[in-house]
C-alpha positions as CSV (number, residue, x, y, z in Angstrom):
1,X,52.6,92.6,48.1
2,X,50.6,94.6,45.7
3,X,52.1,97.8,44.2
4,X,52.0,100.3,41.4
5,X,53.9,98.5,38.5
6,X,56.1,101.6,37.9
7,X,57.3,101.5,41.5
8,X,60.6,99.6,42.1
9,X,60.3,96.4,44.1
10,X,62.7,94.9,46.6
11,X,63.3,91.6,48.4
12,X,64.2,92.0,52.0
13,X,67.3,90.1,53.1
14,X,67.8,89.1,56.7
15,X,71.5,89.5,56.9
16,X,71.8,87.9,60.4
17,X,72.1,84.4,59.0
18,X,72.5,82.3,55.9
19,X,71.6,78.7,54.9
20,X,74.8,77.4,53.5
21,X,75.8,80.0,50.9
22,X,72.2,81.2,50.4
23,X,70.7,84.4,51.6
24,X,67.6,84.5,53.7
25,X,64.6,86.5,52.3
26,X,61.4,87.6,53.9
27,X,58.4,85.7,52.8
28,X,55.2,87.6,51.7
29,X,53.8,89.8,54.5
30,X,56.9,89.2,56.5
31,X,55.6,85.8,57.5
32,X,58.9,83.8,57.9
33,X,62.0,83.4,55.8
34,X,63.0,81.5,52.7
35,X,66.1,81.0,50.6
36,X,63.9,80.6,47.5
37,X,63.2,83.8,45.6
38,X,60.1,82.2,44.2
39,X,58.7,82.0,47.7
40,X,60.0,85.5,48.8
41,X,57.8,88.5,49.2
42,X,58.4,91.7,47.2
43,X,58.1,95.0,48.9
44,X,58.0,98.7,47.9
45,X,60.5,101.2,49.2
46,X,58.0,102.5,51.7
47,X,57.4,99.0,53.0
48,X,61.2,98.5,53.5
49,X,61.5,101.6,55.8
50,X,61.6,101.2,59.6
51,X,62.9,97.6,59.6
52,X,65.9,96.3,61.6
53,X,69.3,97.5,60.5
54,X,70.0,93.8,59.6
55,X,67.1,93.7,57.1
56,X,68.5,94.9,53.8
57,X,66.3,95.8,50.9
58,X,67.7,94.4,47.7
59,X,66.3,95.5,44.3
60,X,64.5,92.6,42.6
61,X,66.6,93.0,39.5
62,X,69.9,92.7,41.4
63,X,68.8,89.6,43.3
64,X,67.5,88.0,40.1
65,X,70.7,88.7,38.3
66,X,72.8,86.7,40.7
67,X,70.2,84.0,41.6
68,X,70.8,80.3,40.8
69,X,68.7,77.2,40.8
70,X,69.5,74.6,43.4
71,X,68.2,71.1,44.2
72,X,66.8,70.4,47.7
73,X,68.4,67.2,48.9
74,X,65.3,65.9,50.7
75,X,63.1,66.3,47.7
76,X,65.7,64.7,45.5
77,X,65.9,61.6,47.8
78,X,62.1,61.3,47.8
79,X,61.9,61.6,44.0
80,X,64.7,59.0,43.6
81,X,62.9,56.6,46.0
82,X,59.6,57.1,44.2
83,X,61.2,56.5,40.8
84,X,62.6,53.1,42.0
85,X,59.0,52.2,42.8
């Protein structure tokens, strides 16, 4: 989402469920969910208002400070198979 660069940005977490230990985040424009912050939408405080009680705005800085990189098993298997040729 576009915004004024001085305005704080948030990811929106859907707290109703998790994938393993990973939080679920709204994708851009609220079109689905992802566990990958690189695929998550960012929203202004105004855009976070009026959502479900289970949709929690999380400041981008906080989410990024606790984020970790993970390997998607299906992609790893495909890459390993391709490498064997």
